[in-house]
N, C-alpha and C positions, 0 to 999 in steps of 0.2 A: 764358078769359080771361088766363091766364096768358101764352099765345101772343101776344096783342095787345100786353100790357104790355111783354114782352120786345123785340117789334118796334119798339115806340115808344120804349123806351128805348134801343134800338140805334141809332136814327137821330136822337136828341137830341130828340124830340118830346115826351117826358115833362115837359118844362116846361109843356105847353099843358093837361095833365090829360086824363084818360080821356074825361071827358064831351065833348070837343071831338074827340080825335083818333080814339076809337072809333066814333065817328058819322059821321066825314067821310073814310073811306077811300077812297072814289072820288076826293074833292077833294084828298087828300094825294097820291094816286097821280099824279094830272094834274100837281101841283106840282112833285113830283120830276122827272116826265119833261120838264116845261118847262123847269126850271132845269138839268137835266143831258142833255137831248137824248136821253134814253133812252126805251124803250118798254115799261116795266114794266106789269104788270097788277095787279089788287087781290089777286092770288094770291101776290105778291112779299111782303106782310106776315106772310102766315101761315108762308110759307116761311122767311122770316127770324127770326121768332120761335121756330120749331121748331128751327132751326139754332142759335140764340143759347143757348135752353134745354138742347140736346144738348151745346154746347161748356162751358155751365156745369157739367154734370154731369161731364163728362170732366176739367174743371179740379180740382174738386173731390175727384175719384177720384185724379187724379196727385199732389195736394196732401196725400193720405193720409186724407182724411175717409172714414168709413164710414157706414153706415146707422145705427149707433148714434148717430153724433153729431147727426144730425138729430131726435132726440127731445127733446121738451120736458120740464123737469123735473115730477116727479109732481104737485106742487100746483097745476100748471095744469089739472090733470084732476078736482081734487077740490074747490078752492077757488073759490066763486062771486065772480064780479067784478059789484058794484053798477055802474050801477042795473040792469041786465038779469038779473043773477046767472047768466049763462052761464058754463060752462066750457069748455075746449078739447075739440074733438069729434075732431079727426084726430090720428092717432100718423103718425111718418115713414113706416110701411110703407104707409099709406093714401095719402099724397102721392107716394110715390116711384112708383107705378104709372102716373102721369102720363107719366113720360118714357119707358115702354117703347115707345110707337109711334114716337119720335123715333129712338131707336137703329136700330129696323128700317128706317126710311125715310130715313137719313142716307144722303148722296151720297159 
């Protein structure tokens, strides 16, 4: 999901919302190709999303942020939030794993 969101945000399609963009990748690809005379495939969206996430991580690294900066305050994991009474389930170290494949496949 993060890959799709990053791609849509990069193209300015975030204004339409995920329910429009994520279900119409074929149409969006055709629209971009028609508007710009390109021959992009639907794989373009996944590649763009992965690259955006890779660049985001690299930007944060160069700005001095570390994994410790990505951890929520402790109360997020212990204080339940009504009406569902859920608490945070994921720690920064869990989320960081999603970036690993992007670093290995980066051009």
